[in-house]
N, C-alpha and C positions, 0 to 999 in steps of 0.2 A: 504494500500500500504506500502510495506517495501522497503527501499532503502539502498543499501550498495555501498559506493563509496570510491575511493582512489584518493585523489587530492594531488599529491606530495608524501610525505613519510608516511602520516597518513591515516588510514581507518576511515570512518564515517558510522554511522548506524542511520537510522531514520524510524519512523513508523507514518503513517498518516491515518486518517479515522477511521471508526468503525470496530473493529476486528471481524473476523468470529468466530463462536463458537468453531471451531476445532483448532484455533491457540493456540499455546503453549506460551502464553505471558511471562511466567516466563523465557523462554529461551532468550528473548530479553534483559534480564538484565545481562547476562553472561559477565564476565570481558573481555574475549577474543572475539572480534567481530566474528572471524571465527567459534566460537562455537554457535553463535546466530541463524544462518540459515544454517544448514548442508545439504548436498545432501539428506540424509535420511529423514530429516524433510521436505524438499521441496517435495520429492516424496510422503510423507504422506499427505501433504497439497493438492497436485494435486489430489490424490485419493479421499480425503475427499470432494473436490470441484466437483468431478464427471468427472475428466479428466482421461480417461482410459490409464494410462501410461504403464500398463502391456500388453495391446493388441498390435498386430502387427501394425506398422505404416502404414498409408495410404499415400504412397509416392507421389501419384498424387496430394494430397492437402498439401504436406510438404512445408515449407518455410525455406530457409537458411538465417540465420542471421550472419553477419560478422561484427566485430568491425571496426569502422572507425579509421584512424590514428589520434592520438591526435596531437595538434599543436606542442608540444615539441618533438614528435617522428619523425617529418618530416625532 
């Protein structure tokens, strides 16, 4: 599991558990957190894990995720 969070003004990055063989662990050491898990890397991870991101979506099974308001945004 990889977590990226922003609590206030700073970003944090953490990794837990046993990494998959396809994970590019060297990327997790990048100085800039935004370079550690890019959209391109995430798409590659999904493909390597067997999630068909290139296929047409099955909208009948789609789930919409929306962020909840944070206490300081209310």
